[in-house]
C-alpha positions in Angstrom: 114.4 105.3 75.6 118.3 103.1 75.9 118.2 100.4 75.0 120.7 99.4 77.9 117.2 100.1 79.9 114.3 97.9 79.3 111.6 96.7 81.3 108.2 95.0 80.0 105.1 94.7 82.3 102.2 92.8 81.9 98.7 92.8 83.4 96.3 90.2 84.0 93.3 91.2 85.8 90.2 89.4 86.9 87.2 90.3 88.3 85.9 89.0 91.7 82.1 88.6 92.5 82.5 87.4 95.9 83.8 90.9 97.2 81.8 92.9 94.5 78.5 94.6 95.5 77.2 95.2 91.9 73.8 97.4 93.6 75.4 99.2 95.6 78.0 100.1 92.7 80.8 98.3 93.6 83.2 95.9 91.4 85.5 94.6 92.7 89.5 93.6 90.5 92.5 91.7 91.2 95.4 91.9 89.0 98.8 90.0 88.7 101.4 92.1 87.4 105.1 90.5 86.1 107.5 93.0 85.6 110.3 91.7 83.5 113.8 93.3 82.9 114.7 92.3 79.2 117.2 94.9 79.1 121.2 95.2 79.7 121.5 96.6 82.5 120.0 96.0 86.6 116.8 98.5 86.9 115.1 98.9 90.0 111.7 100.2 90.6 111.3 103.2 92.6 107.6 104.2 92.3 104.9 104.2 90.6 101.6 106.1 89.2 98.4 104.2 88.6 95.4 106.1 86.5 91.8 104.0 87.1 88.8 105.3 85.2 85.4 103.5 85.7 82.8 104.0 82.9 81.3 106.9 84.1 85.0 109.1 83.4 85.7 109.1 87.5 89.8 108.7 87.2 91.6 108.1 90.3 95.2 108.6 90.2 97.3 106.1 92.6 101.2 107.2 93.4 103.7 105.9 95.5 106.2 104.3 96.5 107.3 101.0 95.2 104.5 98.2 94.8 102.9 95.9 97.6 106.1 97.6 100.0 108.5 96.6 97.9 111.3 98.1 95.2 112.5 95.3 93.7 115.8 95.5 91.7 116.1 93.6 88.5 119.4 92.2 86.8 119.0 91.7 83.0 116.6 89.0 82.4 114.8 88.7 86.0 111.3 89.6 86.8 109.4 90.3 89.8 105.8 89.0 90.3 103.1 90.3 92.6 99.3 90.9 93.1 97.2 93.9 93.6 93.1 95.3 93.6 91.1 98.6 92.3 87.3 98.9 93.3 85.5 101.2 91.1 81.5 102.4 90.1 81.3 100.9 87.6 81.2 97.2 85.7 83.7 98.3 83.1 86.9 100.4 83.5 90.3 100.6 82.5 93.7 101.1 84.1 97.0 101.8 82.7 100.2 103.7 84.2 103.9 103.7 84.9 106.5 102.3 87.1 109.5 104.8 87.8 112.8 103.0 87.7 116.2 104.1 88.1 119.0 102.1 86.4 122.3 101.0 88.5 124.2 104.4 87.0 121.6 106.6 87.9 119.8 107.0 84.8 116.0 107.5 86.0 113.2 106.2 83.3 110.2 105.4 82.9 108.3 101.9 82.2 105.1 101.7 80.5 101.9 100.1 82.1 99.9 99.8 78.8 96.2 100.5 79.6 94.4 97.3 80.1 90.6 96.9 81.0 88.8 95.6 84.0 85.3 94.3 83.4 82.8 91.6 84.5 83.0 88.6 82.5 80.4 88.8 79.2 79.9 92.2 79.5 82.3 93.3 77.0 83.1 91.0 73.4 
């Protein structure tokens, strides 16, 4: 990747037992995301692509403009935080994806969202 453009993404997932219905195979997770521009140039988040996989191997892909209705522009050193959620049919799953970014000079690039686990507490060691 061009060192002028560098975006770091950190995700912290959390199980929501009060919204989940395990008897009906409904497990609800929230996740907090922090997107930081650690590059040398300003970049704007244009679109998102998530891949959500449950323990049965069911894969759901989510694509759309921006995040939580916004397309934040981040100058070097700036960050943007938001929260969202996912519902899966198993007590364990995983998510990963990318944000499609556009630099101040028109350069387009992807910011990777590394895979993270969705799991109810005390399921995974």
